[in-house]
C-alpha positions as CSV (number, residue, x, y, z in Angstrom):
1,Q,-14.8,93.9,94.4
2,V,-14.5,92.4,90.9
3,Q,-11.0,92.2,89.7
4,L,-9.6,91.0,86.4
5,V,-5.9,90.6,85.7
6,E,-4.6,89.7,82.3
7,S,-1.2,88.2,81.5
8,G,0.6,86.4,78.8
9,G,1.0,89.1,76.2
10,G,4.3,89.7,74.3
11,L,6.0,89.8,71.0
12,V,5.4,86.9,68.6
13,Q,6.3,86.4,65.0
14,P,3.6,86.0,62.4
15,G,2.3,82.4,62.4
16,G,3.2,82.0,66.0
17,S,1.1,81.2,69.0
18,L,0.4,82.8,72.4
19,R,-1.8,82.0,75.4
20,L,-3.4,84.8,77.4
21,S,-4.8,84.3,80.9
22,C,-7.2,86.3,82.9
23,A,-7.4,85.7,86.7
24,A,-10.7,86.8,88.2
25,S,-11.7,87.5,91.7
26,G,-14.5,89.1,93.7
27,F,-17.5,87.3,92.1
28,A,-18.9,83.8,91.5
29,F,-16.7,83.2,88.5
30,S,-18.3,80.0,87.3
31,E,-21.7,81.7,87.1
32,Y,-20.8,84.4,84.5
33,F,-19.9,84.8,80.9
34,M,-16.4,85.9,80.3
35,N,-15.2,87.8,77.3
36,W,-11.9,88.8,75.6
37,Y,-11.8,92.1,73.7
38,R,-8.9,93.7,71.9
39,Q,-8.0,97.2,70.7
40,G,-5.5,97.9,68.0
41,S,-3.8,101.3,67.6
42,G,-6.3,103.8,66.3
43,K,-9.1,101.2,66.3
44,Q,-12.2,100.6,68.3
45,R,-12.3,98.0,71.0
46,E,-13.8,94.8,69.5
47,L,-15.2,91.6,71.0
48,V,-12.9,88.7,70.1
49,A,-14.4,85.7,72.0
50,S,-16.9,84.8,74.7
51,I,-17.5,81.8,76.8
52,G,-20.6,80.9,78.8
53,W,-20.9,80.0,82.4
54,T,-20.0,76.4,83.5
55,G,-22.4,73.9,82.0
56,T,-23.4,75.8,79.0
57,T,-20.4,74.9,76.9
58,S,-21.2,77.9,74.7
59,S,-18.5,80.0,73.1
60,S,-18.4,82.4,70.2
61,Y,-15.8,84.2,68.2
62,A,-15.3,87.1,65.9
63,D,-15.1,86.0,62.3
64,S,-11.6,87.4,62.1
65,V,-10.3,84.9,64.7
66,K,-12.5,81.8,64.1
67,E,-10.5,78.6,63.6
68,R,-7.4,80.3,65.1
69,F,-8.3,81.4,68.6
70,T,-9.8,79.2,71.4
71,I,-11.4,80.5,74.6
72,S,-11.6,78.3,77.6
73,R,-12.1,78.5,81.4
74,D,-10.8,76.8,84.5
75,D,-13.4,77.4,87.3
76,A,-11.1,75.8,89.9
77,K,-8.6,78.5,89.2
78,N,-11.1,81.3,88.4
79,T,-9.2,81.9,85.2
80,V,-10.2,82.3,81.6
81,Y,-7.8,81.7,78.7
82,L,-7.4,82.7,75.1
83,Q,-5.2,80.4,73.1
84,M,-4.1,82.2,69.9
85,A,-2.6,80.4,66.9
86,S,-1.6,81.4,63.4
87,L,-1.2,84.9,64.6
88,K,-1.2,87.8,62.0
89,S,0.0,91.3,62.2
90,E,-3.6,92.5,62.4
91,D,-4.0,90.6,65.7
92,T,-1.7,93.2,67.3
93,G,-3.3,95.1,70.1
94,V,-4.1,95.3,73.7
95,Y,-6.3,92.4,74.9
96,Y,-8.7,92.9,77.6
97,C,-10.7,90.5,79.8
98,N,-14.3,91.5,80.5
99,T,-17.3,90.4,82.4
100,V,-20.7,91.8,83.3
101,V,-21.7,91.2,86.9
102,R,-25.1,92.5,88.3
103,G,-25.3,95.0,85.5
104,G,-21.8,96.4,86.0
105,Y,-19.1,96.2,83.2
106,Y,-15.7,95.2,84.5
107,W,-12.4,95.3,82.7
108,G,-8.8,94.3,83.3
109,K,-6.0,96.7,82.5
110,G,-5.1,94.7,79.4
111,T,-2.1,92.8,78.0
112,L,-0.2,93.9,74.9
113,V,0.2,91.4,72.0
114,T,2.5,92.4,69.2
115,V,2.7,90.3,66.1
116,S,5.8,91.3,64.1
117,S,8.8,89.8,62.4
């Protein structure tokens, strides 16, 4: 079965950096888009970044994180990363890894990122 496990969240000061990881299993990882979403307190879940399957080199970002966040993948490790820099208080939230496999939406349990001084 498809499993996604996020890690790397924590408390960071404004302007700091953090790298999130999502370990995937149960599907042909290299053949699927991978996404990072986030949900702040009292807010809707929003798409932060996406990366295409191996060979496409396509990635996209929400306007709010462009030039600050970078999504990448390591197919040898079945892992997708989200490198976050210049963090702001509004980046605080639970970050979720997501993929769509054969029409099914799969989510990890999330990792909490708190940006605060």
